[in-house]
C-alpha positions, 0 to 999 in steps of 0.5 A: 557522597552526601546522603543529607543536604541542608538548605536555608530558604525563605519557603519550602518550594525554594528549598526543594529547588535548591536541594535538587540542584545540590544533590545533582551537583554532588551525584553528577547526574540529574536528580528528580523530585521523587528521589529526595525527602524532607526530614527536618526543618528548623526556624532560624532568627535573623539579626535582632529578630529581622530576616527570619529564615528556615533551615531545611534538611533533605536526604536521598530516598533509598533505591527501590522505593518512592522514585522507582515506585513512581516510575513503575506506575508510569511504565504500567500506564504506558503498556500499549495495546497489542495486536494479536499474532500467529506462529507455525511450529513444525514437529515430527508429529505434525504441523502446529499453529499458535494464535495469540489474542490481542491485548487492550484495543489491539487487532486480532490475527486475521484468517486472510493473513493466515491463509496467505502464509499457509500458501507461502509455506506450501502447507497442504491438508490444513484443517481450516476449521481448527484454525477458525476455532483457534481464532475464536478462542485465541488462548495462545496454545499450539494446536495441530492443524495438519499432519507432517508430510514427508515431502517437507524434508526434501531436496529442491525440486524443479517442475517444468510445464509446457504451454499447449502451443509448445511456445513457452516453457515454465518452471516452478521451483520448490526450495530445499527443506533440509535437503540439497539445493539445485545447481544451474547445471542440474536445473538445465539438465532437468529442463533438457530432459523434458525435451526443451532445447530452444529459446532457453533463458539461463539468466532467469533460471539462475535468478530463480535458483539464487533468489528462491523464486517460488512462483512459476516463471517463463524459462524458454520461449519459442518463435511463434509463426509469423502472422500475416495481417490479423483480423481487424476491427474498425470502429465507426465512432471516436474511441474515447481511449488513451491518447485518442481522448486528447484534442489539439486546439487550433492554437496548438494547446491540448484540451484535456477538459472537453474530451467527449467521454460519452459517445451517442448513437442512434438505433441502426447506426453502424458501430464496428466493421470487421476486416478478415486476416491473411496468412503468415510464415512458420515458427519454432517451438521450445522443442525445436520443432517447426510450427506451421504458419497460422492461416489467420488470426480471427477476432470476434465482433465485440457484441455486448448489450443492445447491439446486433451482428449484421447479416454478413457477420462482419458488422455490428449495429446499435439496436437502441438509441443511447451511448456507447460503453465498453464492458469487458472488451465488449461494446454495449449501447446503454440508456442514459439517466439525465438530471437537468438540475442539481443532485440534491434533496429533489433527486436523492441519491442515484443508482443506475445501470447505465450512464448518468449525466448531471447538468448541474452540481452534485451537492454535499452528502449525496451519492451517484452510482452508475454501471456506466459513465458519470458526467457532471457539468457543474461542481461536485462537493463532499459527495460520493461518485462510483462508476463502472466506467469513466467519470468526467467532472467539468468543473471542480471537486471540493471533497472537504476530506470526505468526498470520494470519486472511484472509477474503473475507467479514466477520470477527468476533473477541472480541479481537485481540492481536499478530495480522494480519487481512486481510478483503475484508469488514468486521471486527467486534471485541467487545473490543480490537485490540492491537499488530496489523496489520489490513486491511479492505476495508470497515469496522472496528468495535470494540465492548465495551471498544472499544480500538485500541492499537499497530500499524496498523488500516486500512479501505476505509471507516469505523473505529469504536472507543471508545478509540484509543491509550493513556496511554503514547502508544503509536504507533498508526496508524488509516487509513480511506477508502483501498484498503489494497492500493493504499496498501501498494504506494504506501508501498513505492515511497515507502520505496524512493525515500527509500532511494535518496535516502539512498544517493545522498547518501552516494555524492555526498559520496564523489565530491565528496571524491575530486574535491577530492583530485584538484584538490589533487594534480593527479591521483589514484593508480590505486586512488583513480582506480578508486574515483572511477569506481566512485562516479560509476557508482553515483551515475548508477545511483541517479539513474536508479533514483530517476527510475524510482521517482518515475515509478511513484510518480506512476502510483500517486498518480493511482490514489489521487487522489480516495480521500477518503471514510471516517471514524474515530470514537472515542466515548470518547477519543484519546490522543497518539501516534495517527496518523490517516489519511483517504485520503492525508491525515494528522493526528497527535494531540498532546493527549488528545481526548474523543468525536471524529469524524475526517473529510476536508474541504477538503484536510485531516483535520477534527475534529468533536465527538460 
């Protein structure tokens, strides 16, 4: 193999390029600039003094010198910011906790996560003050946080609880820690020794044992006594709830825009009438004993603020003029704050105990906070709306990636563009959702033009629209049937794991290269020896951090397991570029699909024609 190459060229730049090509061809691998060195150049005259050229002599740089120094410096610059993490250790002398601080701009370990893992591992008598001190100091040493309990080394246990009415039996399973697991037969014997003999669900018990389900589950259900007609509350006003909100027009179309979210009443108006209950038949508890029929199931009048119970104790009346609001299953009549113009510099921000009605627009940069409902007859710009009840924006919400609407109840809007909506109820849109982030605890319904394009739309139950995505294959994600808050936490953990794996790969390459240099030279220079120690420390940190994140991910995954309900309807078409999610199962649309229903079935997202 040639260690030197001679090149004749008109200038140094051309000579270097040719030398790299020649060395690469000779070595049968790509040679980089740092691996060659110019050692000599001689002037060569041409014919009769014309066409003078220079002969350049290059040689390969010794391994472990210039090229590897350059690579080491590059790797050192790429050393990532590292998040802090924690780890438990169980020993005969006690339970210990190590908290490793972050590096660079990484995030520290959180007390919330540590408490979550303490609960998951069922640790008791933990000295939280020691944990807090360790979080402050964060020196990476193990500290004792609790005494080792003998019951940590135990056989599996099954605790049975019976509800006070005898109709439900619960089981709490504690998996073995070094001891013996329970068989299904042994578990059934424990249950029957407690006297439970009726309504036992053996499949749930088997699942609990096989999957080590630690939380309390129902393992037997009795037959409740048959009720007659329960007490009933008859409302003397239109309930703006669920499908009762939707109006059908004379032409057969559905009006999702004018749903009368706010119900006005006058002082003395009858709000609710109570109808008494009647007698039913007997039942049977989990012990096999008969339960006598309940004479009646009563229900209280839902008395809230500014309402009174009538003299017959069977009626509820308004005490003031105002609008009806549901508060924790109670009916209140609250006053209304009305702005006849726009929310702007003339009004300032609004913070009101009752309902708020805006007859004009809400301008960019302003906020409205109401304990009751918020109704805006105009448009909402990049503003903040926070409601303890429902929100109704008659026209549109143009958030400019800054505006946000949050509500405890349902939200209905004409259209949404570049905005964020978070609701614990349902979202009803009479137009389109474009490039926005939507989080609904219940359903998302997009009527009218019925378009969802760009951004993320997620609902705890169902999503219904006419068109998903666009002809431009705009990235659009639509997810139904999963708790949005739980999914967001799970996705965050997943991203942190991916980041840790990427950083671990970089650092591992640095360690491998330095060890190779050490093997070639016999020992490393002091600066590279320090560099190797730093890389090895960083790698250990990342390995433990990744393991801790995976533990958190598995913990959240158990909670997400089973969330497979929900469906997504596109009554017109779905374009390529749309990502469909039902629970934790995904489906990417590659071709245009007309009139389709997406559901979860047999472990995957299935398509059904409408």
